[in-house]
C-alpha positions in Angstrom: -99.2 -26.3 -33.3 -96.2 -28.1 -31.7 -95.2 -26.4 -28.5 -91.6 -25.8 -27.4 -90.8 -27.6 -24.2 -88.1 -26.7 -21.7 -85.6 -29.0 -23.2 -86.1 -27.7 -26.7 -85.9 -24.1 -25.4 -82.6 -24.7 -23.6 -81.1 -26.5 -26.6 -82.2 -23.5 -28.8 -80.6 -21.0 -26.4 -77.3 -23.0 -26.3 -77.2 -23.3 -30.1 -77.8 -19.6 -30.4 -75.1 -19.0 -27.7 -72.6 -21.0 -29.7 -73.4 -19.2 -32.9 -73.4 -15.7 -31.3 -70.1 -16.4 -29.6 -68.5 -17.4 -32.9 -69.8 -14.3 -34.6 -68.2 -12.0 -32.0 -64.9 -13.8 -31.7 -62.1 -11.4 -32.2 -59.6 -12.0 -35.1 -56.1 -13.1 -34.0 -53.5 -12.0 -36.5 -51.0 -14.5 -35.0 -53.0 -17.6 -36.0 -50.9 -18.2 -39.1 -47.7 -18.5 -37.0 -47.5 -22.2 -36.1 -44.8 -21.6 -33.5 -46.3 -18.5 -31.8 -47.3 -20.4 -28.6 -44.5 -23.1 -28.7 -43.2 -22.8 -25.2 -40.1 -24.6 -23.9 -42.2 -26.3 -21.2 -45.7 -27.8 -21.5 -48.6 -25.6 -20.5 -50.8 -27.2 -17.9 -54.3 -25.7 -17.2 -55.7 -26.1 -13.7 -59.5 -25.4 -13.4 -61.3 -23.7 -10.6 -64.4 -24.4 -8.5 -67.2 -26.5 -10.1 -65.3 -26.9 -13.3 -63.7 -29.8 -15.2 -61.2 -30.8 -17.9 -63.7 -32.1 -20.5 -67.3 -33.2 -20.2 -69.6 -34.4 -23.0 -66.9 -33.5 -25.5 -66.8 -29.8 -24.3 -63.6 -28.5 -22.7 -64.0 -26.6 -19.4 -61.7 -24.1 -21.0 -63.8 -24.2 -24.3 -61.6 -22.9 -27.2 -58.5 -22.1 -25.2 -56.6 -25.4 -25.4 -57.4 -25.7 -29.1 -56.1 -22.2 -29.8 -52.9 -22.7 -27.8 -52.2 -26.0 -29.6 -52.8 -24.3 -32.9 -49.6 -22.2 -32.3 -47.5 -25.1 -31.3 -48.0 -25.3 -27.6 -48.0 -28.7 -25.8 -51.1 -28.3 -23.6 -52.5 -30.5 -20.8 -55.8 -30.0 -19.0 -56.0 -31.4 -15.5 -59.0 -32.8 -13.7 -58.9 -32.1 -9.9 -61.8 -32.1 -7.5 -64.4 -29.6 -8.5 -65.1 -29.0 -4.7 -62.4 -29.5 -2.1 -59.5 -28.0 -0.2 -56.6 -26.4 -2.0 -54.1 -28.9 -0.5 -56.0 -31.9 -1.8 -56.5 -30.4 -5.2 -52.8 -29.5 -5.3 -51.8 -33.1 -4.5 -54.2 -34.3 -7.3 -52.6 -31.9 -9.7 -49.0 -32.9 -8.7 -49.7 -36.6 -9.4 -50.9 -35.7 -12.9 -48.0 -33.4 -13.5 -45.6 -36.2 -12.6 -47.3 -38.3 -15.3 -47.0 -35.4 -17.8 -43.3 -35.0 -17.1 -42.7 -38.7 -17.4 -44.5 -39.1 -20.7 -43.5 -35.9 -22.3 -39.8 -35.9 -21.3 -40.2 -32.3 -20.2 -38.2 -31.0 -17.2 -40.9 -28.7 -15.9 -44.4 -27.2 -16.7 -46.0 -23.8 -17.0 -49.0 -23.8 -14.7 -52.0 -21.6 -15.6 -54.7 -21.7 -12.9 -58.1 -20.1 -13.1 -60.0 -19.1 -9.9 -59.3 -21.8 -7.3 -56.8 -23.2 -9.8 -54.5 -20.3 -8.9 -53.8 -21.3 -5.2 -53.9 -24.9 -6.4 -51.0 -24.1 -8.7 -49.2 -22.1 -6.1 -49.4 -25.1 -3.7 -47.8 -27.3 -6.4 -45.1 -24.7 -6.9 -44.5 -24.5 -3.2 -44.3 -28.2 -2.4 -42.9 -29.4 -5.7 -40.8 -26.5 -7.1 -38.7 -28.8 -9.2 -41.8 -29.4 -11.4 -42.7 -25.8 -12.1 -41.2 -23.2 -14.4 -44.0 -20.6 -14.0 -47.4 -20.0 -12.3 -50.0 -17.8 -14.0 -53.1 -16.8 -12.1 -56.2 -16.0 -14.1 -59.0 -14.3 -12.1 -57.4 -16.1 -9.1 -58.8 -16.2 -5.6 -55.4 -15.4 -4.0 -56.7 -13.2 -1.2 -60.1 -15.0 -0.8 -63.4 -13.6 -1.8 -66.3 -12.0 0.2 -68.6 -14.2 -1.7 -67.2 -17.3 0.0 -67.1 -15.5 3.3 -70.8 -14.8 3.2 -71.9 -18.1 1.7 -70.0 -20.1 4.3 -71.2 -18.1 7.2 -74.8 -18.6 6.0 -74.2 -22.3 5.5 -72.8 -22.7 8.9 -75.8 -20.8 10.4 -78.1 -23.3 8.8 -79.8 -20.9 6.3 -82.1 -22.8 4.0 -80.9 -21.3 0.8 -77.2 -22.1 1.3 -78.1 -25.6 2.5 -80.1 -26.2 -0.6 -77.1 -24.8 -2.7 -74.8 -27.2 -0.9 -76.9 -30.2 -1.8 -77.1 -29.0 -5.5 -73.4 -28.4 -5.7 -72.5 -31.8 -4.2 -74.8 -33.4 -6.7 -73.0 -31.4 -9.4 -69.7 -32.7 -8.1 -70.9 -36.3 -8.4 -72.1 -35.6 -12.0 -68.7 -34.2 -12.8 -67.1 -37.4 -11.5 -69.4 -39.5 -13.7 -69.2 -37.5 -16.9 -65.5 -37.0 -16.7 -64.8 -40.5 -15.6 -62.7 -39.3 -12.6 -64.1 -40.4 -9.2 -62.7 -37.6 -7.1 -63.8 -36.6 -3.5 -66.2 -33.6 -3.7 -67.1 -31.4 -0.7 -68.8 -28.0 -1.3 -68.4 -26.8 2.3 -64.6 -27.5 2.2 -64.4 -25.6 -1.2 -66.1 -22.6 0.2 -63.8 -22.6 3.3 -60.8 -22.7 1.0 -61.9 -19.6 -0.8 -62.6 -17.5 2.3 -60.5 -14.5 3.2 -59.4 -16.1 6.5 -58.3 -19.4 4.9 -56.6 -17.5 2.0 -54.5 -15.4 4.5 -53.4 -18.6 6.3 -52.5 -20.2 3.0 -50.6 -17.1 1.8 -48.5 -17.2 5.0 -47.5 -20.8 4.1 -47.1 -20.2 0.4 -46.0 -16.5 0.0 -44.2 -16.8 -3.3 -45.4 -14.2 -5.8 -47.9 -12.7 -3.3 -48.0 -8.9 -2.7 -47.0 -7.9 0.8 -50.2 -5.9 1.0 -53.7 -6.0 -0.6 -53.7 -4.5 -4.1 -49.9 -4.5 -4.1 -47.4 -6.0 -6.6 -45.8 -9.3 -5.9 -42.3 -10.5 -6.8 -41.9 -11.6 -10.4 -39.7 -14.6 -9.6 -39.2 -16.6 -6.4 -36.1 -18.1 -4.8 -36.6 -21.3 -6.8 -36.6 -19.4 -10.1 -40.3 -19.9 -10.6 -42.0 -16.9 -12.4 -45.4 -15.6 -11.3 -48.0 -13.7 -13.4 -51.6 -12.7 -13.1 -54.4 -11.1 -15.0 -58.1 -10.5 -14.5 -61.2 -8.8 -15.7 -63.3 -6.1 -13.9 -66.7 -6.5 -15.5 -69.8 -8.6 -14.5 -72.4 -8.6 -17.2 -70.7 -8.8 -20.6 -73.0 -10.7 -23.0 -76.8 -10.7 -23.1 -77.1 -14.4 -24.0 -74.6 -15.7 -21.4 -76.9 -17.0 -18.6 -73.9 -17.2 -16.2 -73.7 -13.4 -16.2 -77.1 -13.1 -14.4 -76.0 -15.2 -11.5 -72.8 -13.2 -11.1 -74.8 -10.0 -11.0 -76.2 -11.2 -7.7 -72.8 -12.4 -6.3 -71.2 -9.1 -7.3 -73.4 -7.3 -4.9 -71.6 -9.1 -2.0 -68.5 -7.0 -2.8 -67.9 -3.3 -2.4 -64.9 -3.1 -4.8 -64.2 -3.7 -8.5 -64.7 -7.4 -9.2 -65.4 -10.0 -12.0 -68.7 -11.2 -10.5 -67.1 -13.6 -8.0 -63.6 -12.4 -7.1 -62.4 -8.9 -6.3 -59.8 -7.5 -8.7 -57.2 -6.9 -6.0 -57.6 -10.5 -4.8 -56.3 -11.8 -8.1 -52.9 -10.0 -7.9 -49.9 -12.4 -8.1 -46.4 -11.7 -9.3 -46.3 -9.6 -12.4 -49.8 -8.2 -13.0 -50.2 -8.3 -16.8 -53.6 -6.5 -16.8 -56.4 -6.1 -14.3 -59.1 -4.4 -16.4 -60.1 -6.8 -19.2 -63.7 -6.4 -20.2 -64.4 -9.9 -19.0 -66.1 -11.6 -16.0 -65.1 -14.7 -14.1 -66.5 -17.1 -16.7 -65.2 -15.2 -19.7 -61.7 -15.8 -18.3 -62.0 -19.5 -19.3 -63.9 -18.8 -22.6 -67.3 -19.9 -21.0 -70.1 -20.1 -21.6 -69.5 -21.4 -25.1 -67.1 -18.6 -26.0 -69.6 -15.8 -25.3 -67.9 -12.6 -24.3 -68.1 -8.9 -25.0 -66.9 -7.5 -28.4 -65.4 -4.6 -26.5 -62.2 -6.4 -25.7 -59.8 -9.1 -26.6 -61.1 -12.6 -27.3 -60.2 -14.8 -24.2 -58.2 -17.4 -26.2 -56.1 -14.6 -27.7 -55.1 -13.5 -24.1 -53.8 -17.0 -23.5 -52.0 -17.2 -26.8 -50.3 -13.8 -26.0 -49.3 -15.1 -22.7 -47.9 -18.4 -24.1 -45.9 -16.2 -26.5 -44.6 -14.2 -23.5 -43.5 -17.4 -21.8 -41.9 -18.6 -25.0 -39.9 -15.3 -25.4 -38.7 -15.7 -21.8 -37.4 -19.2 -22.5 -40.1 -20.8 -20.5 
């Protein structure tokens, strides 16, 4: 009898994951409307830690760009450093946005940032407000996360586990560079520092637009430059049996003593107008990963993005 090796097993799990995800995908009644997501300004997606634009023909946002384009949206997916400071990632994003504006003829863009992509987008809006019509934070690390606080402290103390994780993550960063064709600087320690509570508070003092005056509060919907701010997040950790990322987040969720998505506290995500903070989704569900797996108890992630694009469209953005 032919035995199933680890490669065959992993391939089987991924195939099953893709199949299961498609089975439980929610129906979107707006899909027949070819202008439903046709915003005035292009939508630019800014990824978070460890992620990518497209790798091995798979989008880091899985079905989200495709679903937005289906309704008429002009969508661009950026590639910034998977691991680095907010400021460096923001400058990388700005250079790509300048190209988008030049090639598309658009005056501005609508930024949607996931996780570390939220402060990255806020940096662009703060330094280059002329480029930005709106900033939308998805499960954003806007107040930092206790997960980064603890991991960085352990790393700086020389703990063997965190040191091994640093080596693995830096290897992953180099793999992202190779497989995306973008040779960007990667530094896991700098990434963790950027996501700490201390660094987030310092960043917020410099880039306060849209930020609540107090934790768990509501921020201003629009800043002095006319840039609109939005946010949404989930408050669940384990949402799908076959999603292997859920199991890692069950561990990191224990580092927090408040509602969270497995990696970021719910209140840390608040920015501008809070659209919703209780989606039955975790941190990876927010970008339709892994392979579109999510709970059948709530809205399909791509639908949330389509609804938001329609919101921006109706606001003239």
